[in-house]
All heavy atoms as TSV, in Angstrom:
chain	resi	resn	atom	element	x	y	z
A	1	MET	N	N	138.206	44.237	52.115
A	1	MET	CA	C	137.995	45.044	50.993
A	1	MET	C	C	138.686	46.381	51.065
A	1	MET	O	O	139.263	46.800	50.081
A	1	MET	CB	C	136.429	45.246	50.841
A	1	MET	CG	C	136.154	46.122	49.691
A	1	MET	SD	S	134.340	46.346	49.247
A	1	MET	CE	C	133.473	45.673	50.564
A	2	THR	N	N	138.782	46.966	52.313
A	2	THR	CA	C	139.539	48.232	52.403
A	2	THR	C	C	140.990	48.021	52.273
A	2	THR	O	O	141.676	49.019	51.893
A	2	THR	CB	C	139.181	48.846	53.849
A	2	THR	OG1	O	139.512	47.901	54.795
A	2	THR	CG2	C	137.777	49.280	54.013
A	3	ALA	N	N	141.434	46.796	52.397
A	3	ALA	CA	C	142.832	46.579	52.207
A	3	ALA	C	C	143.189	46.781	50.740
A	3	ALA	O	O	144.355	47.245	50.360
A	3	ALA	CB	C	143.224	45.019	52.559
A	4	TYR	N	N	142.251	46.534	49.797
A	4	TYR	CA	C	142.529	46.760	48.382
A	4	TYR	C	C	142.361	48.284	48.033
A	4	TYR	O	O	143.108	48.792	47.178
A	4	TYR	CB	C	141.602	45.907	47.473
A	4	TYR	CG	C	141.815	44.501	47.649
A	4	TYR	CD1	C	141.152	43.619	48.420
A	4	TYR	CD2	C	142.909	43.934	46.821
A	4	TYR	CE1	C	141.435	42.294	48.528
A	4	TYR	CE2	C	143.223	42.594	46.948
A	4	TYR	CZ	C	142.520	41.720	47.752
A	4	TYR	OH	O	142.791	40.430	47.845
A	5	ILE	N	N	141.454	48.959	48.740
A	5	ILE	CA	C	141.187	50.332	48.405
A	5	ILE	C	C	142.459	51.195	48.867
A	5	ILE	O	O	142.849	52.077	48.212
A	5	ILE	CB	C	139.956	50.861	49.089
A	5	ILE	CG1	C	138.693	50.131	48.488
A	5	ILE	CG2	C	139.855	52.392	49.059
A	5	ILE	CD1	C	137.398	50.487	49.146
A	6	PHE	N	N	143.049	50.803	49.977
A	6	PHE	CA	C	144.201	51.514	50.601
A	6	PHE	C	C	145.505	50.923	50.337
A	6	PHE	O	O	146.451	51.215	51.013
A	6	PHE	CB	C	143.918	51.800	52.069
A	6	PHE	CG	C	142.753	52.652	52.369
A	6	PHE	CD1	C	141.638	52.161	52.976
A	6	PHE	CD2	C	142.730	54.002	51.932
A	6	PHE	CE1	C	140.515	52.901	53.264
A	6	PHE	CE2	C	141.665	54.796	52.215
A	6	PHE	CZ	C	140.544	54.267	52.868
A	7	SER	N	N	145.460	49.935	49.328
A	7	SER	CA	C	146.730	49.275	49.103
A	7	SER	C	C	147.762	50.319	48.391
A	7	SER	O	O	147.318	51.253	47.766
A	7	SER	CB	C	146.545	47.963	48.091
A	7	SER	OG	O	146.224	48.499	46.832
A	8	ARG	N	N	149.070	49.962	48.514
A	8	ARG	CA	C	150.028	50.865	47.920
A	8	ARG	C	C	149.816	51.031	46.466
A	8	ARG	O	O	149.965	52.085	45.919
A	8	ARG	CB	C	151.399	50.303	48.263
A	8	ARG	CG	C	152.589	51.167	47.816
A	8	ARG	CD	C	153.913	50.518	48.264
A	8	ARG	NE	N	154.912	51.378	47.776
A	8	ARG	CZ	C	156.135	51.006	47.780
A	8	ARG	NH1	N	156.481	49.805	48.144
A	8	ARG	NH2	N	157.106	51.838	47.359
A	9	THR	N	N	149.607	49.922	45.810
A	9	THR	CA	C	149.399	49.950	44.330
A	9	THR	C	C	148.251	50.823	43.877
A	9	THR	O	O	148.354	51.558	42.967
A	9	THR	CB	C	149.283	48.482	43.829
A	9	THR	OG1	O	150.382	47.640	44.253
A	9	THR	CG2	C	149.171	48.430	42.292
A	10	ASN	N	N	147.141	50.675	44.657
A	10	ASN	CA	C	146.000	51.423	44.299
A	10	ASN	C	C	146.186	53.000	44.527
A	10	ASN	O	O	145.751	53.754	43.810
A	10	ASN	CB	C	144.765	50.938	45.104
A	10	ASN	CG	C	143.404	51.492	44.460
A	10	ASN	OD1	O	143.261	51.513	43.278
A	10	ASN	ND2	N	142.545	51.910	45.353
A	11	LEU	N	N	146.860	53.276	45.667
A	11	LEU	CA	C	147.124	54.681	45.927
A	11	LEU	C	C	148.034	55.307	44.876
A	11	LEU	O	O	147.849	56.473	44.481
A	11	LEU	CB	C	147.678	54.784	47.310
A	11	LEU	CG	C	146.795	54.413	48.459
A	11	LEU	CD1	C	147.451	54.576	49.859
A	11	LEU	CD2	C	145.505	55.346	48.443
A	12	ILE	N	N	149.061	54.511	44.451
A	12	ILE	CA	C	149.941	55.045	43.429
A	12	ILE	C	C	149.183	55.197	42.059
A	12	ILE	O	O	149.311	56.208	41.416
A	12	ILE	CB	C	151.173	54.124	43.238
A	12	ILE	CG1	C	152.067	54.175	44.494
A	12	ILE	CG2	C	152.002	54.384	42.004
A	12	ILE	CD1	C	153.129	53.113	44.499
A	13	SER	N	N	148.351	54.229	41.698
A	13	SER	CA	C	147.651	54.384	40.470
A	13	SER	C	C	146.662	55.491	40.545
A	13	SER	O	O	146.405	56.208	39.509
A	13	SER	CB	C	147.005	53.097	40.084
A	13	SER	OG	O	145.903	52.776	40.961
A	14	THR	N	N	146.135	55.784	41.722
A	14	THR	CA	C	145.169	56.872	41.893
A	14	THR	C	C	145.927	58.230	41.725
A	14	THR	O	O	145.407	59.107	40.986
A	14	THR	CB	C	144.446	56.848	43.220
A	14	THR	OG1	O	143.690	55.604	43.254
A	14	THR	CG2	C	143.492	57.990	43.420
A	15	ALA	N	N	147.125	58.333	42.243
A	15	ALA	CA	C	147.925	59.517	42.054
A	15	ALA	C	C	148.331	59.745	40.634
A	15	ALA	O	O	148.250	60.863	40.166
A	15	ALA	CB	C	149.146	59.427	42.960
A	16	VAL	N	N	148.653	58.714	39.942
A	16	VAL	CA	C	148.978	58.811	38.558
A	16	VAL	C	C	147.772	59.233	37.764
A	16	VAL	O	O	147.900	60.122	36.861
A	16	VAL	CB	C	149.627	57.459	37.997
A	16	VAL	CG1	C	149.739	57.485	36.513
A	16	VAL	CG2	C	150.885	57.223	38.659
A	17	PHE	N	N	146.657	58.664	38.048
A	17	PHE	CA	C	145.398	59.114	37.357
A	17	PHE	C	C	145.143	60.524	37.613
A	17	PHE	O	O	144.773	61.266	36.604
A	17	PHE	CB	C	144.196	58.271	37.846
A	17	PHE	CG	C	142.885	58.904	37.582
A	17	PHE	CD1	C	142.378	58.647	36.291
A	17	PHE	CD2	C	142.149	59.645	38.415
A	17	PHE	CE1	C	141.178	59.213	35.970
A	17	PHE	CE2	C	140.953	60.134	38.127
A	17	PHE	CZ	C	140.420	59.919	36.930
A	18	ALA	N	N	145.244	61.072	38.801
A	18	ALA	CA	C	145.050	62.448	39.125
A	18	ALA	C	C	145.965	63.341	38.354
A	18	ALA	O	O	145.525	64.373	37.835
A	18	ALA	CB	C	145.155	62.724	40.606
A	19	VAL	N	N	147.202	63.028	38.243
A	19	VAL	CA	C	148.136	63.855	37.434
A	19	VAL	C	C	147.862	63.875	35.992
A	19	VAL	O	O	147.827	64.893	35.368
A	19	VAL	CB	C	149.607	63.369	37.806
A	19	VAL	CG1	C	150.595	64.063	36.843
A	19	VAL	CG2	C	149.966	63.567	39.234
A	20	ILE	N	N	147.583	62.711	35.441
A	20	ILE	CA	C	147.274	62.689	33.970
A	20	ILE	C	C	145.969	63.328	33.770
A	20	ILE	O	O	145.782	64.180	32.786
A	20	ILE	CB	C	147.254	61.191	33.501
A	20	ILE	CG1	C	148.598	60.600	33.618
A	20	ILE	CG2	C	146.658	61.176	32.065
A	20	ILE	CD1	C	148.686	59.162	33.368
A	21	TYR	N	N	144.907	63.101	34.570
A	21	TYR	CA	C	143.582	63.751	34.363
A	21	TYR	C	C	143.666	65.256	34.502
A	21	TYR	O	O	143.145	65.998	33.627
A	21	TYR	CB	C	142.621	63.133	35.370
A	21	TYR	CG	C	141.268	63.636	35.327
A	21	TYR	CD1	C	140.361	63.333	34.360
A	21	TYR	CD2	C	140.708	64.472	36.381
A	21	TYR	CE1	C	139.068	63.803	34.279
A	21	TYR	CE2	C	139.477	64.892	36.397
A	21	TYR	CZ	C	138.636	64.494	35.286
A	21	TYR	OH	O	137.335	65.015	35.248
A	22	GLY	N	N	144.429	65.732	35.476
A	22	GLY	CA	C	144.558	67.153	35.712
A	22	GLY	C	C	145.338	67.792	34.514
A	22	GLY	O	O	145.027	68.844	34.014
A	23	GLY	N	N	146.385	67.092	34.070
A	23	GLY	CA	C	147.235	67.597	32.955
A	23	GLY	C	C	146.356	67.697	31.644
A	23	GLY	O	O	146.443	68.685	30.952
A	24	VAL	N	N	145.577	66.732	31.415
A	24	VAL	CA	C	144.686	66.771	30.217
A	24	VAL	C	C	143.664	67.879	30.289
A	24	VAL	O	O	143.461	68.608	29.404
A	24	VAL	CB	C	144.070	65.379	29.967
A	24	VAL	CG1	C	142.910	65.506	28.940
A	24	VAL	CG2	C	145.037	64.350	29.622
A	25	MET	N	N	143.131	68.072	31.519
A	25	MET	CA	C	142.216	69.184	31.712
A	25	MET	C	C	142.850	70.483	31.491
A	25	MET	O	O	142.240	71.401	30.849
A	25	MET	CB	C	141.533	69.054	33.115
A	25	MET	CG	C	140.573	67.980	33.219
A	25	MET	SD	S	139.579	67.944	34.718
A	25	MET	CE	C	138.632	69.476	34.365
A	26	LEU	N	N	143.987	70.656	32.010
A	26	LEU	CA	C	144.775	71.961	31.789
A	26	LEU	C	C	145.021	72.168	30.333
A	26	LEU	O	O	144.962	73.335	29.803
A	26	LEU	CB	C	146.055	71.949	32.525
A	26	LEU	CG	C	145.922	72.181	34.122
A	26	LEU	CD1	C	147.294	72.072	34.776
A	26	LEU	CD2	C	145.378	73.629	34.296
A	27	LEU	N	N	145.470	71.095	29.553
A	27	LEU	CA	C	145.762	71.228	28.165
A	27	LEU	C	C	144.456	71.540	27.350
A	27	LEU	O	O	144.566	72.244	26.353
A	27	LEU	CB	C	146.312	69.908	27.672
A	27	LEU	CG	C	147.771	69.624	28.060
A	27	LEU	CD1	C	148.213	68.287	27.494
A	27	LEU	CD2	C	148.689	70.741	27.515
A	28	LEU	N	N	143.361	71.193	27.824
A	28	LEU	CA	C	142.103	71.507	27.117
A	28	LEU	C	C	141.557	72.881	27.536
A	28	LEU	O	O	140.546	73.256	27.004
A	28	LEU	CB	C	140.985	70.401	27.580
A	28	LEU	CG	C	141.223	69.049	26.994
A	28	LEU	CD1	C	140.219	68.055	27.562
A	28	LEU	CD2	C	141.210	68.992	25.507
A	29	GLY	N	N	142.301	73.578	28.327
A	29	GLY	CA	C	141.960	74.971	28.574
A	29	GLY	C	C	141.163	75.311	29.736
A	29	GLY	O	O	140.679	76.409	29.979
A	30	ASN	N	N	141.009	74.391	30.740
A	30	ASN	CA	C	140.289	74.655	31.925
A	30	ASN	C	C	141.197	75.380	32.807
A	30	ASN	O	O	142.428	75.387	32.825
A	30	ASN	CB	C	139.911	73.388	32.654
A	30	ASN	CG	C	138.858	72.566	31.790
A	30	ASN	OD1	O	137.800	73.043	31.592
A	30	ASN	ND2	N	139.302	71.427	31.398
A	31	THR	N	N	140.538	76.256	33.791
A	31	THR	CA	C	141.337	77.044	34.715
A	31	THR	C	C	141.856	76.129	35.817
A	31	THR	O	O	141.245	74.996	36.046
A	31	THR	CB	C	140.389	78.042	35.301
A	31	THR	OG1	O	139.400	77.461	36.095
A	31	THR	CG2	C	139.780	79.010	34.304
A	32	PRO	N	N	142.928	76.513	36.459
A	32	PRO	CA	C	143.412	75.665	37.572
A	32	PRO	C	C	142.458	75.422	38.634
A	32	PRO	O	O	142.436	74.317	39.220
A	32	PRO	CB	C	144.634	76.539	38.091
A	32	PRO	CG	C	145.045	77.261	36.941
A	32	PRO	CD	C	143.871	77.642	36.221
A	33	ASN	N	N	141.609	76.405	39.037
A	33	ASN	CA	C	140.520	76.095	40.000
A	33	ASN	C	C	139.553	75.022	39.553
A	33	ASN	O	O	139.207	74.206	40.338
A	33	ASN	CB	C	139.805	77.454	40.304
A	33	ASN	CG	C	139.019	77.336	41.509
A	33	ASN	OD1	O	139.308	76.587	42.486
A	33	ASN	ND2	N	137.830	78.058	41.583
A	34	GLU	N	N	139.136	75.036	38.293
A	34	GLU	CA	C	138.313	74.065	37.792
A	34	GLU	C	C	138.942	72.620	37.851
A	34	GLU	O	O	138.316	71.731	38.152
A	34	GLU	CB	C	137.845	74.348	36.393
A	34	GLU	CG	C	136.952	75.612	36.225
A	34	GLU	CD	C	136.672	75.914	34.791
A	34	GLU	OE1	O	137.624	75.705	33.982
A	34	GLU	OE2	O	135.691	76.543	34.508
A	35	VAL	N	N	140.229	72.653	37.473
A	35	VAL	CA	C	140.993	71.430	37.482
A	35	VAL	C	C	141.069	70.827	38.899
A	35	VAL	O	O	140.818	69.616	39.103
A	35	VAL	CB	C	142.338	71.619	36.857
A	35	VAL	CG1	C	143.240	70.372	37.055
A	35	VAL	CG2	C	142.248	72.009	35.403
A	36	LEU	N	N	141.440	71.651	39.783
A	36	LEU	CA	C	141.565	71.088	41.226
A	36	LEU	C	C	140.165	70.596	41.718
A	36	LEU	O	O	140.196	69.580	42.393
A	36	LEU	CB	C	142.085	72.281	42.164
A	36	LEU	CG	C	143.513	72.610	41.944
A	36	LEU	CD1	C	143.829	73.839	42.823
A	36	LEU	CD2	C	144.374	71.531	42.337
A	37	THR	N	N	139.173	71.319	41.452
A	37	THR	CA	C	137.836	70.823	41.906
A	37	THR	C	C	137.522	69.542	41.273
A	37	THR	O	O	137.005	68.583	41.946
A	37	THR	CB	C	136.715	71.879	41.536
A	37	THR	OG1	O	137.100	73.134	42.061
A	37	THR	CG2	C	135.415	71.474	42.025
A	38	SER	N	N	137.701	69.398	39.964
A	38	SER	CA	C	137.405	68.202	39.322
A	38	SER	C	C	138.284	67.044	39.750
A	38	SER	O	O	137.710	65.954	39.985
A	38	SER	CB	C	137.523	68.349	37.752
A	38	SER	OG	O	137.204	67.223	37.092
A	39	VAL	N	N	139.519	67.338	39.975
A	39	VAL	CA	C	140.429	66.193	40.420
A	39	VAL	C	C	140.069	65.789	41.855
A	39	VAL	O	O	140.193	64.611	42.178
A	39	VAL	CB	C	141.903	66.680	40.248
A	39	VAL	CG1	C	142.820	65.672	40.960
A	39	VAL	CG2	C	142.317	66.751	38.765
A	40	ALA	N	N	139.738	66.784	42.687
A	40	ALA	CA	C	139.356	66.504	44.026
A	40	ALA	C	C	138.131	65.512	44.137
A	40	ALA	O	O	137.976	64.844	45.082
A	40	ALA	CB	C	139.024	67.764	44.773
A	41	ILE	N	N	137.274	65.600	43.098
A	41	ILE	CA	C	136.145	64.695	43.084
A	41	ILE	C	C	136.443	63.442	42.344
A	41	ILE	O	O	136.152	62.299	42.804
A	41	ILE	CB	C	134.940	65.377	42.394
A	41	ILE	CG1	C	134.468	66.587	43.227
A	41	ILE	CG2	C	133.803	64.438	42.137
A	41	ILE	CD1	C	133.521	67.460	42.489
A	42	ALA	N	N	137.051	63.468	41.170
A	42	ALA	CA	C	137.362	62.282	40.367
A	42	ALA	C	C	138.350	61.305	40.897
A	42	ALA	O	O	138.216	60.098	40.820
A	42	ALA	CB	C	137.766	62.742	38.950
A	43	ALA	N	N	139.438	61.850	41.486
A	43	ALA	CA	C	140.476	60.912	42.066
A	43	ALA	C	C	139.983	59.950	43.179
A	43	ALA	O	O	140.189	58.779	43.052
A	43	ALA	CB	C	141.664	61.680	42.523
A	44	PRO	N	N	139.287	60.440	44.135
A	44	PRO	CA	C	138.829	59.520	45.191
A	44	PRO	C	C	137.757	58.498	44.610
A	44	PRO	O	O	137.738	57.356	45.023
A	44	PRO	CB	C	138.093	60.425	46.196
A	44	PRO	CG	C	138.740	61.709	46.016
A	44	PRO	CD	C	139.092	61.829	44.543
A	45	VAL	N	N	136.933	58.904	43.692
A	45	VAL	CA	C	135.960	58.053	43.078
A	45	VAL	C	C	136.665	56.989	42.324
A	45	VAL	O	O	136.435	55.743	42.416
A	45	VAL	CB	C	134.992	58.848	42.103
A	45	VAL	CG1	C	134.130	57.848	41.254
A	45	VAL	CG2	C	134.154	59.702	42.953
A	46	TYR	N	N	137.767	57.352	41.521
A	46	TYR	CA	C	138.559	56.435	40.792
A	46	TYR	C	C	139.234	55.418	41.782
A	46	TYR	O	O	139.201	54.250	41.507
A	46	TYR	CB	C	139.631	57.119	39.980
A	46	TYR	CG	C	140.697	56.305	39.339
A	46	TYR	CD1	C	140.409	55.671	38.123
A	46	TYR	CD2	C	141.896	55.987	39.987
A	46	TYR	CE1	C	141.345	54.916	37.487
A	46	TYR	CE2	C	142.791	55.136	39.355
A	46	TYR	CZ	C	142.591	54.608	38.131
A	46	TYR	OH	O	143.449	53.752	37.555
A	47	GLY	N	N	139.796	55.928	42.888
A	47	GLY	CA	C	140.506	55.036	43.824
A	47	GLY	C	C	139.590	54.065	44.458
A	47	GLY	O	O	139.858	52.892	44.604
A	48	VAL	N	N	138.387	54.507	44.814
A	48	VAL	CA	C	137.425	53.537	45.417
A	48	VAL	C	C	136.946	52.479	44.362
A	48	VAL	O	O	136.850	51.273	44.648
A	48	VAL	CB	C	136.232	54.242	46.001
A	48	VAL	CG1	C	135.087	53.311	46.398
A	48	VAL	CG2	C	136.658	55.062	47.239
A	49	LEU	N	N	136.634	52.896	43.202
A	49	LEU	CA	C	136.156	52.006	42.181
A	49	LEU	C	C	137.297	50.976	41.804
A	49	LEU	O	O	136.955	49.781	41.648
A	49	LEU	CB	C	135.762	52.784	40.973
A	49	LEU	CG	C	134.378	53.488	41.072
A	49	LEU	CD1	C	134.036	54.237	39.835
A	49	LEU	CD2	C	133.250	52.596	41.535
A	50	MET	N	N	138.424	51.405	41.693
A	50	MET	CA	C	139.568	50.543	41.289
A	50	MET	C	C	139.930	49.548	42.428
A	50	MET	O	O	140.240	48.399	42.302
A	50	MET	CB	C	140.902	51.308	40.897
A	50	MET	CG	C	140.724	51.935	39.555
A	50	MET	SD	S	140.225	50.838	38.295
A	50	MET	CE	C	141.659	49.739	38.220
A	51	GLY	N	N	139.788	50.086	43.700
A	51	GLY	CA	C	139.927	49.197	44.896
A	51	GLY	C	C	138.903	48.121	44.893
A	51	GLY	O	O	139.173	46.935	45.217
A	52	LEU	N	N	137.605	48.442	44.647
A	52	LEU	CA	C	136.607	47.527	44.639
A	52	LEU	C	C	136.778	46.498	43.520
A	52	LEU	O	O	136.506	45.265	43.610
A	52	LEU	CB	C	135.252	48.173	44.417
A	52	LEU	CG	C	134.757	49.022	45.619
A	52	LEU	CD1	C	133.494	49.762	45.321
A	52	LEU	CD2	C	134.566	48.079	46.857
A	53	TRP	N	N	137.251	47.007	42.421
A	53	TRP	CA	C	137.505	46.087	41.181
A	53	TRP	C	C	138.581	45.111	41.547
A	53	TRP	O	O	138.486	43.963	41.228
A	53	TRP	CB	C	137.903	47.015	39.994
A	53	TRP	CG	C	138.409	46.214	38.827
A	53	TRP	CD1	C	139.743	45.976	38.378
A	53	TRP	CD2	C	137.679	45.480	37.907
A	53	TRP	NE1	N	139.802	45.247	37.291
A	53	TRP	CE2	C	138.474	44.910	36.918
A	53	TRP	CE3	C	136.301	45.280	37.694
A	53	TRP	CZ2	C	138.060	44.076	35.884
A	53	TRP	CZ3	C	135.821	44.466	36.634
A	53	TRP	CH2	C	136.756	43.865	35.770
A	54	ASN	N	N	139.668	45.563	42.108
A	54	ASN	CA	C	140.833	44.679	42.546
A	54	ASN	C	C	140.337	43.656	43.633
A	54	ASN	O	O	140.726	42.462	43.519
A	54	ASN	CB	C	141.902	45.515	43.025
A	54	ASN	CG	C	142.720	46.235	41.974
A	54	ASN	OD1	O	142.612	45.764	40.784
A	54	ASN	ND2	N	143.260	47.358	42.279
A	55	ALA	N	N	139.424	44.134	44.579
A	55	ALA	CA	C	138.929	43.159	45.515
A	55	ALA	C	C	138.070	42.018	44.853
A	55	ALA	O	O	138.154	40.919	45.167
A	55	ALA	CB	C	138.075	43.913	46.541
A	56	TRP	N	N	137.334	42.460	43.855
A	56	TRP	CA	C	136.461	41.495	43.170
A	56	TRP	C	C	137.265	40.563	42.310
A	56	TRP	O	O	137.035	39.374	42.396
A	56	TRP	CB	C	135.545	42.262	42.250
A	56	TRP	CG	C	134.616	41.414	41.385
A	56	TRP	CD1	C	133.468	40.639	41.793
A	56	TRP	CD2	C	134.809	41.107	39.996
A	56	TRP	NE1	N	133.009	39.977	40.796
A	56	TRP	CE2	C	133.694	40.242	39.647
A	56	TRP	CE3	C	135.704	41.492	39.047
A	56	TRP	CZ2	C	133.599	39.701	38.326
A	56	TRP	CZ3	C	135.522	40.979	37.755
A	56	TRP	CH2	C	134.491	40.125	37.461
A	57	ARG	N	N	138.242	41.101	41.667
A	57	ARG	CA	C	139.167	40.179	40.971
A	57	ARG	C	C	139.931	39.171	41.852
A	57	ARG	O	O	140.116	38.039	41.442
A	57	ARG	CB	C	140.248	41.000	40.159
A	57	ARG	CG	C	139.746	41.529	38.919
A	57	ARG	CD	C	140.750	42.212	38.102
A	57	ARG	NE	N	142.127	42.076	38.582
A	57	ARG	CZ	C	143.183	42.767	38.205
A	57	ARG	NH1	N	143.044	43.689	37.320
A	57	ARG	NH2	N	144.368	42.541	38.718
A	58	ALA	N	N	140.358	39.679	42.970
A	58	ALA	CA	C	141.075	38.741	43.915
A	58	ALA	C	C	140.101	37.682	44.421
A	58	ALA	O	O	140.576	36.545	44.639
A	58	ALA	CB	C	141.608	39.584	45.087
A	59	SER	N	N	138.913	38.052	44.685
A	59	SER	CA	C	137.992	37.059	45.204
A	59	SER	C	C	137.711	35.956	44.095
A	59	SER	O	O	137.494	34.813	44.397
A	59	SER	CB	C	136.598	37.676	45.629
A	59	SER	OG	O	135.874	38.207	44.515
A	60	ARG	N	N	137.639	36.447	42.807
A	60	ARG	CA	C	137.408	35.447	41.693
A	60	ARG	C	C	138.684	34.544	41.458
A	60	ARG	O	O	138.505	33.359	41.150
A	60	ARG	CB	C	137.107	36.172	40.409
A	60	ARG	CG	C	135.773	36.752	40.394
A	60	ARG	CD	C	135.490	37.426	39.062
A	60	ARG	NE	N	135.955	36.660	37.903
A	60	ARG	CZ	C	135.200	36.004	37.060
A	60	ARG	NH1	N	133.889	35.981	37.320
A	60	ARG	NH2	N	135.647	35.323	36.117
A	61	ASP	N	N	139.804	35.136	41.813
A	61	ASP	CA	C	141.030	34.272	41.623
A	61	ASP	C	C	141.456	33.559	42.828
A	61	ASP	O	O	142.500	32.941	42.953
A	61	ASP	CB	C	142.262	35.282	41.251
A	61	ASP	CG	C	142.034	35.988	39.943
A	61	ASP	OD1	O	141.237	35.493	39.137
A	61	ASP	OD2	O	142.646	36.953	39.687
A	62	GLY	N	N	140.715	33.576	43.849
A	62	GLY	CA	C	140.873	32.908	45.149
A	62	GLY	C	C	141.872	33.521	46.056
A	62	GLY	O	O	142.458	32.919	46.917
A	63	GLY	N	N	142.110	34.868	45.870
A	63	GLY	CA	C	143.060	35.613	46.686
A	63	GLY	C	C	142.392	36.353	47.826
A	63	GLY	O	O	143.171	37.212	48.500
A	64	GLY	N	N	141.277	36.195	48.146
A	64	GLY	CA	C	140.655	36.835	49.350
A	64	GLY	C	C	139.298	36.770	49.361
A	64	GLY	O	O	138.358	37.348	49.512
């Protein structure tokens, strides 16, 4: 399961999520400190959830 959480694809998608999420928050008028705090919490949560989702999908497809 950790192989999916720390996979290259998942790490890249988590980084893209963090950049887009932070950019939207900045555009909505949040301060950089608020954005950094929020991204520091949201990005790891997103990465773990997506890794678990990919592991579940692979198990259903017979890939692990």
